[in-house]
N, C-alpha and C positions, 0 to 999 in steps of 0.2 A: 498306822504302823512305821511311818516315817519318823518319828521321833524315838518308838522300839526299837526299833532297828536300828537307831544312831547307840542310841541306850547299849544293849547287845554287842555292840561293834565296838563301843569303847571299854565294855568288859572285857570284849575277850582278849581288844588288844594287851590292857593293865595283867592279865592272866599270864599269855603268853610270854610276857616279859620279865611274869614273876620267878618263869616256872624255867627260864632261862639264863637267870640269876641264881636261884638253887642250885642249876646243875652242876653251872660254874665252881661251886663253892665245897660240892660234894652231898650227896644224897643217902638217907636213910629209905632204906628199902625193907618191906614184910610181902608174905605175903598170903590170900586170903585163900577160904576151903576149897574153893576150883583154883590155887596153885597159881592165880595172875599175881603179875605182882603189881604191887601200889608203893609211893613211895612218896615223902612228907616233901613233895612237891604238889605231887595229886591232891595232898590236902588243904597244902595252903594254900590251892590257885582258886578250888571247890569252898575256900572261907570267903577269899577275896568276892570272888561270884556270887555268893549267896549274901554278902554285906552288902555290898552294891546293886546287886538286882531287885533283891527283896524290898528292902527298902526305897526301895525306886518307887517298885510298885507292889503295893504292903497285898493287894487286893488278889493277885497271880499266883495261880498253886507256881509247886514246886519238884521236880522230880531229879535227881542228879543220883550220874553213876555213885558218888562218896562221900553220902548222904544216906539216912537210912529213911529207909520210905514211910510217907504219911500221910493215910487216904484219904486224908481230909481234902486233900490236892481235887479228889474226885469230885468232890463238890463245887472247884472253882472252872467256870465257862474256861479262863487262859491261864496257861502253866506256860514257866519254864524249864524247858529239858534241857540237861546240860551234861557235856564230859569235857571235864576241865582241860584233862590232859587224853585225847586220843589218840592211841601208837602207843603204848608208855613201853614197850620194848624199847623201842624204836629212841624213844627217849632217852631209854637208861642206857641204854647200849651209844650213844652217843654219836645215830644216824637220823636224818633230817625229818623222814617222815612220819612227824606226830603233829596234831591241832588240839584247836582248843573249839570246839565246836557245840556254840549254840543257838535253840531256837523257842521259836514264842510257837504254842498249841493253841488254835480255839477251834474248841468244839470237834474235841477230835482229829482235827487238820493242819500243821506246819504253816503258818502265815507269816513268818518274820526267821530270818535265818541266817548265821555267820559263820563261817569254818577258815580261821587263821591260823596258816601256816608257817611260825616264824620263822623257820630256818631259810624260808624261801622269801620270805615278806610279801605273804600271797594271800589277799583278801578277798573271800568268796562272798556275795550278800545276797540275798534273795529277798521280795518280800511277791504274797502272794500277787498275779494276774503283771506285777510288776516288774520282769522279768529276772537275768540274771548276772551279777557283775561279776568282775575279775579286776580289783582295783581302777576303779572307774571305767572298765570298759565291759562293751556286753560280748558276751560268752555264748556260743552253740555250741551243741555236738559234732564231727565228726560225720563224711559223707559217704562212708564207711558200711558196703553190700555185702560182704561175706565175712564169714569165719576165718575163712582160710586167711591168713598172712597180717590177721586184723592184730591190733596193740591191746591185750586185756590185762588189765590192775589185778593180781590176784599170787596167791600160790604156786612157782611153775611144777611143783611133785601133784601138787590136785588137778589137775588136768590132767597126768600120767598115770592114775593111777587105774590097779585094773577093774573096779567095781563098777566103772560106767557101763551101762549096758552097749554104746556106741562110742568109740577114741573119737578124741576131740582132732581136729585136723588140725594141720602146724602153724601156731599161732607166736607171736613175741608176745608169751607172759613175763612182763616183772611184779614184783613184791611192792607193795606198799602197806606200810605196819595198818596208818588211820583210815580207818571203814572208811570215814566222814569223806576225809582228802583223796581217797579212790573215787568218790563216783563226784566231787566237783574237778576230779581229771579228764573225767567222762565227759562234762558241763562243758568243758571249754575245751575239746576234742585233742586235750594232750591223749587220750587213750582210747577208744572206743567202747571199750563195755568193762565193768565190773560184776566176779562173781564169787558170792561167798555161799555155801551152802548150808553150812552149820549159824544154829540160831546167832541172834544179831537183836542186841536189844533197844529202845526205841530212843537211847541216846548215844546211839552208835550210828544212827539213821534217821533222825529230825529234821535237821537243819541240810544237811548232804542232799535230802528225799527230797526237800524244798526248791535247793537251790538244783538240781538235776533236772526235774520237774519244768523248772522255770525256763530251762537254759531252749527245752524241749525232749530231753530223753525219755525216753519208758523205765519205770522206778517198779516196783512190785517183789513179791512174793513168786517162791517155787510154784504156783498157779496161776500167776499172773495180776494178781489181787493187790488190787492199792495197800499202803500201812492207813492204821489209824491210829489213834497217838491218845495218852491220859484212860484206859484201860482200868482193872485192878492189877493184871497183871504185868508187869511194864517189861513186855518182851515181845517179839516179832517174830517172823517165820525166817525162811533163807532169804539171800535178794539178790537179786537181781537190775544191773544199772546197766542202762546199755542205750546206742543211737535207736532209732523205731525201726529201719530196717534189720540190724544184729538179734533183738530182742526175740520175734519169734523163733528164729534159730534156735537160740539160747536156751526160750522156754520147753522146744521137742526133745531139748538133751537133759532137762533136771526136774520136767513133772512127773517123777518119780519116787523123789526126796519127800519124805514121811515126813520131816521137822512142820508144823505147824503150828497154831494159836492150842 
């Protein structure tokens, strides 16, 4: 895993540099069927990562947001799970909350991961059993015990929505577009939790999942179940990433969510 981690970290840095350079020169934007934006930088960084990573590990499978899914990945014990630019809307709008997220999944579980936030020069990495690190320093979650006044990474409007059976207490809620980056900020103690009740895909969460778990966070869906990867349908349910003390308090509020596999 040490060599694999070095490989994906170097690739993430190269992809981040390419994306920043392309944004400075001006972006071309299209929209997918779900109306989410995709830029020429998303596609270029995906191509860069494909070339570097698949050439280095030709026996590994491949799953990326910007590459058409190929089912032969299901026959691979190890696969790359890649989001070339996680947080494209932030990237488009010249906001700093985007990242390059790469995980290596083995037998359905993330075993190496990197989330690189180029605008902050922050590199979060982890390997299974090796702890989580930010720019060479080991990280751990906060000691927050209560939802009241906790720092929550998410959409402020979400927590004010009247559909919640139980109103949320007053929290310090701040948006961070990249899901992977949100998870890493919980892992480092900058935030206490992140909640995303809408469906997230493998590439959104695999790298952040490992980093947060290795730091000591809870990561799971609205039922409290851990995530599994490299399945025929590359998507997960809702996401909860939190300190161990906050996780059960959040799960009590979100178990009614019906989004599941």
